[in-house]
N, C-alpha and C positions, 0 to 999 in steps of 0.2 A: 535582545538577549533573552534567553530562557534560563531560569533558575530551577534547580532541582531535577532537571531532565538528565538521565544517564547519557553517555555518549551515543550518538547515532552511528550505527554501523552501516558502512557502505560496502557492498560486495566488490571484491577485487576485479571481477569480470565486468562490472558496470562501466561502460565506455563513455557515457555522458552523464556523470552524476549531477544531481541537483545541488544547488548552493544553499547551505544551511547557515546563513550569517548568524553569528552570535551563539552557535551551538558547537559543542565539542563533537568532532567526527573522527572515526577510525576506519581505515580500510582493512577489511578482513574477508576471508573466504567464507561465504554463507552457503549452506547446503541447498537452499532454495531462496527465491526472492532476491530483491536488490537492496532492501533497507530493513534494519531492525534496531533494537536497543540493546546496549550492553546489559547483560544479566537477564535478558528476556528473549533470547533468540531461539530457544528450543521448544518444539511442540511437546505436549499439547497446550501448555499455558503461555507460550510466548506470543510475540507479535511479529508480523512480517508484512512488508509492502513490496509489491511488484510494480515497477515502472513500465509503462508501455507508451512508446511513441506511436502515432497513428499508423505509420507504414509497417512497423513491427507487428502491431495487432492485426493488421490486414494480412500479413504473412502467416500469422498464427491461424488464420481461417482457411488457409489453402495449403501450400506445400509444407508448412511447419506445424500443422495441426496436431499430429500425434505427440510431438514433443511438448506442445503447450498443454494438451490434456493431461500429460504426466505432471506438468508443473501445477495445474489446477488441483490434482489429487494431493500433491505435497502441501499446497497452500491450505487445503481443506482440513489438514491435521492440526492447524493452529487455532488457538482460542480467538485470536484477532488476526484476520487476513484481509488485505485490500489489494485491489488492482487499481492503480490511478493512471488514467489515460490522459495524455497531453493534448487533448482535443475536446471539442464539444461533441455530444452524442449526435446532434443534427449534422455537424460538419463531417464527422467520421462516416455516418451512415449514407450521406448523400454525395460526398465529393469523389470525383473520379481520380484525384491526384494521389490517393492512398492505395487504390486497388481497382482493377477492372472487373471485380465481382459486382453483382447486382446489389443495390441497397437492401432489398428484401432478404438476400442471403446473409449479408453482414449482420443485420438486425436479428435474423433468425438464429444465427450462431450465438450471438450475445445472450439472447433470451434462453436458449437451450442451456448454455453454461450456467446462467444464473439459477435456473431450476435444478440442474444437476448438482451444483455446488453452492447451496444457499448460505453457507457460512463464509463464503468469499464475497466480500463487498466490492462493488464497482463504483468508481467515481470518475466522471468525465470532467476534468478540471479546466479545460479550455486552452491552457498553455503550460509551459514548463515552470514558470515562476509561480503561478497559482498552485500547481501540483506540489511544489516544494513547501509552500505555506500550509497547504492542506495536510501534508504528511506530518509537519511539526504539530499541528493541532491534534491529529490522530494520536501521535506519540504522547502528547501532554494528557489527553483524555485517558489513555491507557494507564498512565502512571497515577492520575487522580483516582481512577476507579480501583486500581490495585491497592492504593493506600487506604481508600475508604473501606474496602472489603477486608483489610487486615487490621483494622483498628481494634484496640482493646475494648472489651465490653464496657459500656457506660460512656465512652467517648464518641463524639459525633464525627462522622466521616467528613463533614464540611471542614473541620479543623485541619485534617490531614490534606484535604484537597486544596486548601489555601496555600500549601507549600510550593506548588508549581505555578509560576506566574510568567507571563510575557508582558512586557511594557506596552 
């Protein structure tokens, strides 16, 4: 269970949402991305996470590329933006089961996007379960940092940060 974390918002178009055991979740229509936090969904100060299954990411490198680049541009408007891939980087880059494109082309697309959109962070989580756990940690850190940065003068950010805990 996570205490002090606002509701995790899941986009209504998300077809395979992650399981956030112990967290409050709400299904809402997000303008971009798949996950956010209640009260922190709007750019530029908000947080957004885009989930990518490996096959979906591979499609973003070929026939769905223009749409994905527009998505990256919207993600880049956020203070905190992540793309969490449900695969390892090595597995995604080298496996033929996700795409018939060459590994060099897949890695080249990733590196180009990372350079063009440096504020959008990429995490290759390995699988869906790990991806969901990482997302919760990202949301918790976001709230900790927000609280620490809005503390009254003379108070330590650590006191505010202690309010968000996971057992």
